[in-house]
C-alpha angles and dihedrals in degrees: 000000000000115000095218140004135216089265089060092055090046091050088056100043109012133266095260094045093052093048091048093049091048094049098083093162092049089226100116091236102165095199093056092044091051092047091052093048090048092049094049090049089056091047090050092048091053089048091054092047091048092049092052100037111119093022132106094286129073114233138243094045119231090198113032118220120219092248092057092047092052095044090050091048091050095050092046092050092050089049091055091046092050092049087068092058096247106167137132135218088262119100137198125234092278093052094253116140113263121216136187093271095048094100094049090049092048090050092051090049091048091052090051091048091050092050089051092047091048094244090123134019136219106258114181115256098007141109118199106257094195133002115212097208120159108244092237092053096045091053090058094050117109115248 
């Protein structure tokens, strides 16, 4: 079962934005756009499974919790955005370019790390609003 669908990415980022990010050739070819979105969804699903492997939950999920759907959609959307080369002159602490979706991606990855570490659980239909993670602990979490 897929963790997220195109409509989930579009709910996060907007229909037009997602189509624009997936149209690398700028030709409006709907088949190519759909194929790129599908590929990034698969990549994001792999990223979620890898982030959670070895934790309290068995992956892949048979029934997909809302939190996993949203994290997958966010990661897939960021991958599409990044494929267009959207970056700024700003850099993170590892000298990687930072873009306007970097904080959202980091939060999704922190949610996954907290799920794996048992700090938060997968409750049906919820997305963690705030994670109370001690700064020293959150810096050691895998991303």
